[in-house]
C-alpha positions in Angstrom: -60.1 -126.8 50.3 -59.8 -127.7 46.6 -58.1 -125.3 44.3 -59.9 -124.6 41.0 -57.1 -126.2 38.9 -57.2 -129.4 40.8 -61.0 -129.4 40.6 -61.1 -128.9 36.9 -58.3 -131.5 36.4 -60.3 -134.1 38.3 -63.5 -133.1 36.5 -61.7 -133.6 33.2 -60.4 -136.9 34.4 -64.0 -138.0 35.2 -65.2 -136.8 31.8 -62.4 -138.7 30.1 -63.4 -141.8 32.0 -67.0 -141.4 30.8 -65.7 -141.0 27.2 -63.6 -144.2 27.5 -66.6 -146.1 28.9 -68.7 -144.9 26.0 -66.0 -146.1 23.5 -65.9 -149.5 25.3 -69.7 -149.7 25.1 -69.5 -149.0 21.4 -66.8 -151.7 21.0 -68.9 -154.1 23.0 -72.0 -153.6 20.8 -70.0 -154.1 17.6 -68.3 -157.2 19.0 -71.6 -158.6 20.2 -73.1 -158.1 16.8 -70.2 -159.9 15.2 -70.4 -162.8 17.7 -74.2 -163.2 17.4 -73.9 -163.3 13.6 -71.2 -166.0 13.8 -73.0 -168.1 16.4 -76.3 -167.8 14.6 -74.7 -169.2 11.5 -73.3 -172.1 13.5 -76.8 -172.9 14.8 -78.3 -173.2 11.3 -76.6 -176.5 10.7 -77.1 -178.7 13.8 -75.1 -181.6 12.3 -71.9 -179.5 11.8 -72.4 -177.0 14.6 -69.5 -176.2 17.0 -71.1 -177.4 20.2 -68.1 -176.4 22.3 -68.5 -172.8 21.1 -72.3 -172.9 21.6 -71.8 -174.3 25.0 -69.8 -171.2 26.1 -72.7 -168.9 25.5 -74.6 -169.1 28.8 -71.6 -169.6 31.2 -69.7 -166.7 29.8 -72.7 -164.4 30.1 -73.4 -165.4 33.6 -69.7 -164.8 34.5 -69.5 -161.4 32.8 -72.8 -160.1 34.1 -72.1 -161.4 37.6 -68.7 -159.6 37.6 -70.4 -156.4 36.3 -73.1 -156.6 38.9 -70.7 -157.3 41.8 -68.6 -154.3 40.7 -71.6 -152.0 40.4 -73.0 -153.1 43.8 -69.6 -152.6 45.6 -69.2 -149.1 44.1 -72.9 -148.2 44.8 -72.6 -149.3 48.5 -69.4 -147.2 48.8 -71.1 -144.2 47.4 -74.1 -144.7 49.7 -71.8 -144.9 52.7 -70.1 -141.7 51.7 -73.5 -140.0 51.2 -74.6 -141.2 54.6 -71.5 -139.8 56.2 -72.2 -136.4 54.6 -75.8 -136.5 55.8 -74.6 -137.4 59.3 -72.3 -134.4 59.3 -75.0 -132.0 58.2 -77.4 -133.6 60.8 -74.8 -133.1 63.5 -74.5 -129.4 62.6 -78.3 -129.0 62.6 -78.7 -130.6 66.0 -76.3 -128.2 67.8 -79.2 -125.9 68.6 -77.6 -122.8 67.2 -76.8 -121.3 63.8 -73.5 -122.4 62.3 -70.6 -120.1 62.6 -69.0 -118.6 59.5 -66.1 -121.0 59.8 -68.4 -124.0 60.1 -70.3 -122.8 57.0 -67.1 -122.3 55.1 -65.9 -125.8 56.1 -69.3 -127.2 55.1 -69.1 -125.6 51.7 -65.6 -126.9 51.0 -66.7 -130.4 52.3 -69.8 -130.4 50.0 -67.7 -129.3 47.0 -65.2 -132.1 47.6 -68.1 -134.6 48.2 -69.7 -133.6 44.9 -66.5 -134.0 43.0 -65.9 -137.5 44.6 -69.4 -138.5 43.6 -68.8 -137.4 40.0 -65.6 -139.4 39.9 -67.2 -142.4 41.6 -70.2 -142.3 39.1 -67.8 -142.4 36.2 -65.9 -145.3 37.8 -69.2 -147.1 38.4 -69.9 -147.0 34.6 -66.4 -148.2 33.8 -66.6 -151.1 36.2 -70.0 -152.1 34.9 -68.9 -152.4 31.3 -65.4 -153.8 31.8 -66.2 -157.5 32.2 -68.8 -157.5 29.5 -66.5 -155.7 27.1 -63.7 -158.1 27.9 -66.0 -161.1 27.1 -67.6 -159.7 24.0 -64.4 -158.5 22.4 -62.5 -161.6 23.3 -65.2 -163.8 21.7 -65.1 -161.6 18.6 -61.3 -162.0 18.3 -61.5 -165.7 18.9 -64.3 -166.3 16.3 -62.4 -164.3 13.7 -59.7 -167.0 13.6 -59.8 -169.6 10.9 -62.0 -172.6 11.7 -60.4 -175.3 13.8 -58.4 -172.8 16.0 -61.4 -171.8 18.2 
């Protein structure tokens, strides 16, 4: 059984993770705006454009979004497996042909509370794993493009 202090501590940890993900999302948006502005300027002059830089655009997006999608799918499947396990447990209790005992109901309540807490933590982790590769790519590009010309 979870004690209230551990529960609140874990809930605060999940909330902190969501806040960090929000910050990373804001940084990603700002970096993307910066990179788009810089690359758009490069495209305006085809004769002097940095084609190496422009050639990075599609492959880097494919890689970042593929990593994000893979991370989300893995976490989503793990969450589904855990939900299925909980459903099986409840189904097993229902198929016993009798009302659950007080002990079984108490165990189920504790189990459901722990499951809900894990789902909250996993949902927060899912958001973090989704934005991480995109954040890394966008902020890395922004840093690289801030360097003086010739060092890209």
